[in-house]
N, C-alpha and C positions, 0 to 999 in steps of 0.2 A: 505585519507578517512580514518575519526574514526570509530573504532572496531566493539562501542553500541554508540549507538545513544539511554535515555533516557527519550519519554514523559508521563513516566504513575507513572512516583514517586510522588506521590501527592492522587495516587487511590488508590491505593492495598486493595484488594477485591476487588476492582468493571476489572468487564473485560478489556484484554488485549490482543492484536494485538498484535503479532511479524514475523520483512521481515525479515526473515534469509537470506544469505548469503555463502558458506563456502570452500575456500582453499584447495590445502594441509598446509600449513601453518595458518589459519590465518580465524578466524571464525567471519564476518560483520553481526548488528545484530543493529533490531531501535525497541524498548519497545510503544508500543500507548496504552493513554490509547483510547478504546472498545468507548467512548462519543466524542473523536478525530477525531476518525474512519471516525466513524458511521455521520455524517456528513458535512467531508467532501467527503465519496461517496454517501451523499444522491444530494448535491449539483451536486457532478455528473451526476447524475443519468439526475437530472430535469433539467442543462445541455441539456446531448445529448437529450432526449423526444426535449426543444424546436429546436434543430436543425432535431430533423427527424434521428435523427442512432441509428441506434436498435442498445443497450447491445450485447456488447463480453466476453470475458474472465471475467476478475474480477465483475466487472460491469456487467455480465448478471450477476455471480456468490452467488456475493454481497444481487440482487432484487429473483433470488429462491431463495435463502438462502444454494446453494450449498457449491460444495467445502472446504477449512476450517470449515465451520458447519457443515459437513460429513465427516470430517478426519481432524487428524490435527498433523505431518504439512501436508501443502496441498502444489501440488508443484505448482509453476506459472508458465503461460505458456504462448505464446505469448505478451516475457518479452517490443515487439518493444512495440506494441498497450497498456499492459498496457502505459511504459513509454507515450505514446501517450494522453490520460489522464487524467496521469499526471502534464502536460503541462502544457494544455486544463485547465480544472479547476482554475489550479496554475495564470494564465491565464489572467480569466472568471469571475471569486466565488469574490475576490475581502473579504479573507476574512483576520482572525489579525493578526501578527507576529508568533502567536505559530501558526497556519492550514499553515501556508506557509513555517514554514521550519521545518514543518510536510512531506508536500509537498516538497519541495526542497530535502530533508534528500533521502524519497524512490527516487527523480529518482536519484540521485547522485548513489543509489543500486546501484537502476536494468540499466543504465548508465555501470556500469561498471564490472554489472555481462556479460552483454551486449557483452565490449570488451576484457573481462575474458577468456570466453567461462563457466560461467558455471552458477546455478544454484539458484534460487530462491523459495521459500518454506514463509507461509505464516499458520505461529501458535498462536492458538485460543483461550487462556484461560476464 
């Protein structure tokens, strides 16, 4: 797993969303330009509505602008559900290579955290 993945460079001065997972030995992070993140979350929200699935967890927080909007860093709970959401949208959205890369990196981080019993935080600037 790569320690730091950057999907933010080139957008300095604009909003940044970071997924952070830290063990005793290492810190892993994914930096994402908020525009990419918002595209992914909007597609996910739309997909859940089409499937008549009530948004929970990260999608609910995005929809209501709570969670990382209120406090940052924010502990991401329900890593299983979050990973499933991102896997669903990766399969269904037909994103470009950049957004697919972002989703793959997030899913990898979430799975690593689950397997190693680590916490994941979202930090929003």
